[in-house]
N, C-alpha and C positions, 0 to 999 in steps of 0.2 A: 487444279482445285486447291483452295487454301487448306493448310494444315490447321484445322479448327482447334485441336487440342493444344498445340504449341502457341497458337494465337491467343487463346484464353490465358495461358500461363505467362505470356510475354507480349501483351498488347502494345502497339505503337502509341506513344504518348503524343497527342495531336493538339495543336492550337489552331483555331479558326480566326482568320483576319477578315472581318466584314460581317456585320450583324443585320444585313438587310434580308430581303425575301429568300434568296437562294442560300445565303449564309445561315439563316435560321434553319432552313430545311436540312442542310448538310450537318449542322451542329446536332440537331435532333437525331439524325441517322447515326452519327458517330457516337453519340451518347447511348443509344438504345439498340441499334440494329446491325452495326458492323462489328463482328466478334473479334477481329484482329486489331481493333483500335480502342483507345480510351481518350475521351475528350478531357483535356486538362484545363483549357481556358479559352476565352474569347477576347478579341481586341477590335476596336473600331475607332475611327476618327471621332465619332460621336460616343463619348464615354458612357453616357446614359443608356444608349442602345446596347452596348456591350454588357453593362451591368444588368439590364433587364433580361437579356437572353441568358446570361450566365446564371442569374438567380433562378430562372425557370428550370435550368438543367442541373443545378447543383455543382457547378464548376467555377473556376476562378474568372475574374474579370480584370483586365489589365488597364492601367491608366493611359497607356500608349501602345502603339504597335511596336515601337522600338523595345519597350519593356518585355513584350511577348517574345520577340526575336532573341532577346538577351537571356531568357530563362533557360538554363541548362537542362531543366526537366523535359522541355519540349524537344522532341526529335524531328517532328514533321509539321509542316504548315499547310493548311488548306486555305487558299486565297480566293475570297468571294467578294472582295471590295469592288468599288466602282471600276469599270473597265479601263478608264484612263490611268488608273493607278497600278494596274496589273504588272506592267513591265518593271517598274521601280521596285515593287514588292517581291517579284520573283528574284531579281538580282540581290536585293537585300537579304532575303531569306537564305538563298544559296550561300552568300558570303558569310552568313552566320552559322553555316554548317547544317542547315535544316533541309531535309527532304522536302520537295515542293510539289504540291498539287495545285494547279491554277485553273480556274474557270476560264472559259473562252470569252473573248479572244485573249490570247496570251500577251498581246501588245497592240498598240494602235498604229504601228508601222512595222515594216519588215526589219528595219534597223533595231527597233526595240525588241522584237522577238529574237533576233540574232544575239543581242546582248544577253538576254536571259538564258538562252541555250549555252552560250559561252560561259556564263557565270556558273551554271550548274555543272558543266563539264570540268571547269577548273577546280571547283569544290569537290567534285566526285560524288555528288548527291543525286538521287533519282529525281527526275522531272516528269510529271504526268500532266496532261491537259484534259479538261472536262468535256470531251465529246461523248456524252453518255449514250447517244443513240446506238453506238457500237455494242453496248452491253445489253440492249433490249433483246430478248430471246428471238423474236421474229426477225429482227434485222441481222442478228448474228447467224441465224439459220440461213437466211437469204445469202449472206456473204459466203458461207460454206458451200452452198449449192452453186454459186457462181464459180468459186475456186475449183470445185471438183468437176466442172464442165457440164453440170446438169441442164443449164440453159443455153449451152453452146457459146458462141462468140457474142459478147454484149453488143447490141446495136442501138437500142433506145433505152435510156434510163430516166427516171423521174423521182423527184423528192419534193415534198411540200411541207410547209409549216403554216398553220393558221391559228392565230391567237384570238381568244374570245373578245378582245376589245381594248380600247385605250382609255384608261382612267383620266389621264391628263395629257392630251395631245401636245400641249405647249411645252411639256418637259422632255420630250423625246429628242435627243441630240441628232443632228443631221447624219444621214447615212446609217442610222441604227439598223434599218431593215437588212442591210448587207453585212455589217460588221458584227452584229450581235444575234440576229435572227437567222438569216440565210446562211451564216457561217456554219451552222449545223448541217444544213443541206449540202453545202459545198463539200464538207468533209465526208458526208455520207456517200455522195456520188463518186468522189475520188476513191474511197474505200471499196465501194461496190464495183469498181472497174479496175481491179488490181493490175499493176504493171503498165498502165496507161498514164499519159500525162496530158493535162489540158493544153490546148493550143490557142484557141480563141474564145472570146466571151462577148455575147451581145445581150444587153440588159435594157429593159424599159421599166419605168416606175412612175407612180403618181400618188397624189393624195386623194383617194376616192372615199375613204372612210371619214376623214376630217378635212375637207378641202379648204376650209377657212384658215388652216394652219400651214398650207403649202408655202406661203411667203416666208415663214419662219424656218423653212428647210425640212418640213415633215414630208416623208414618203412612207405611205402605209400599205402600199400594194405594189408588188414587183414580180416580174417574170424574167428569168435569166436562162439563156441558151448557151451551153458549153460544148465545144467540139473538141474531141480527144484525138491524139495521134494514132490511135488504133481504128479510127473511123467512127467510133460511137458518138452519138449525139445525146446530150442530157439536158433536161429541163428542170429548173428549180423555181418554185413559186412560193410566195408568202403573202399573207394578208393579216391585218390586225382587226378583222371584223367577222369572226366566225361565231355567229349568234348561238350555234348549237353546242359550242364547247371547244376545248383545245383539240387540235387535229394534226396528227403527224402521219404521213404515209410515204411509201416508196414503191418503186417497181423497176425491175430489170427485165427487158425483153431481149432475147437473143436468138441466134440462128437455130437453136434446138429447143426453145421453150421460153417460159416466163415465170418469174416469181414476184409476188406482191407481198407487201407488209403494211400493217396498220389500217385501222378503220375508225379510230377516234372513240371506240366504245370502251367503257370501263371493264367490261367482261364480255364473254360470248353469249350471255343470257339475253334472249329476245322475248319480249312480251307480245303476244298476239291476242287481240280482243276486237270488239265491235268497231273500234275506232281505227284499227289498223295494226301494224307491227311497230314495236318501239324498242329501242336499245338505249340504255342510260349512258350518257357521254361524260367524259371528264371535263372539269372546269379549269384545269391548269396543268402545266408540264410536270410539276412535282407529284401530282396525283396520277396522271396517266403513265408516267415513266419511273415511278418510285423505285421499283426493283433494280432498274438500270443504274440509278444513282447509288444504291447500296453496293452493287457489284463493282462499280468503278472504284469506289472508296476501299472496298475489300482488296481489290487488285493493288491499289496504291500501298495499303498496309503490307501486303506480301512483298512488294518491291522494296519497301524500306527495310524489311527483314532479310532481304537478299534472296528470297525464294523465287524471284522472277525479275525480269526487266519490264518496265511499263510498256504496254502495247500501243499507247497513244502518246506520242512524244512531241517535243518542240518542233521537230521537222514536220510533223503532221499539222501543227498549228500554223506553220509558215506556209505550207502548200495551200491550205484553205484560205488563208488571208490574202494570198496572191490573187486568188480567184475573186475575192471580195473587192480588192483594189481595182482589178480589171473591170468588174461590174460597175463600180463607181465611175471610172473613167469613161466607160461606154455610155452611161447616162449623161455624163457631162458633154460628150462629143456627139452623141446621137448615132453612133455607128459601132461596128464590131471592133474589139481591141485584142491584139495578140497578148498572151499572158506574159511573154518575155519583156514586153514594153514596161511593165510595172517594176522590173528590176533595175531600170535605168535611172 
């Protein structure tokens, strides 16, 4: 647990790189809800976006990302820019001597991820990756139950992500469903099956939500089957068309029992009336999983202060991305792919 008193006396001075949707959310949390951190400023390739966000939070706005990285007041950087820029920014921040928190994916290739890990190691700075599902109470509890043997030997695992919709299907980069959406599910399944390694991956995907954009590379619906070396079989699925709201769930079925997590509801409150039973659902990830975002950033602040090492590392980012690459190759070839193939 974080030392709240010392955190308040010596908060980590943080800069946010990226003023988009998730960057805005992280900046707000750092400014108001993470006791171990103080938001110093924001940078974005779109200077106006950085100025607008910084103005709303009463912090500084930088004319460039390089200017933020060069500021000696900033100790740590939270990277929430476009995914294609993550690897370059991780390396640049580490070389500038800043502790690094990077949203997933940490890079768009294994080589990029390896370079970022190496840069942080050489600089001797903490590196943490934003797999926030690990910090959601129900998922963390499930992991503890698996580790202590309460469900026996894992046999079947499941993780799913369903997004409420696509505002602009034509703007979604190819393979996004694997590298940016299901990447969370891949990490979750690896984490919920501790000590096991993925052996093979079979994936199928299509454009069922916006079929007119399939020719542009859009895949909006996918199912992935992962076989592990301990015999467990896992299924990950994703869709960009959950009309009822943002939905994240998981399950581990084992030789001694089962644990489930997530139901898409904002709370456990259920209204029962003449028209049936109703639960209010969340409309986005930062709403449904807000506390997990706070907790991962609080852990990062503790890591910067040397009170712990990050629990989600570049190695975890690499493991999940290997599965994503295997899933992409499986869709391309139409058959199962061994995970070791993607290392070649």
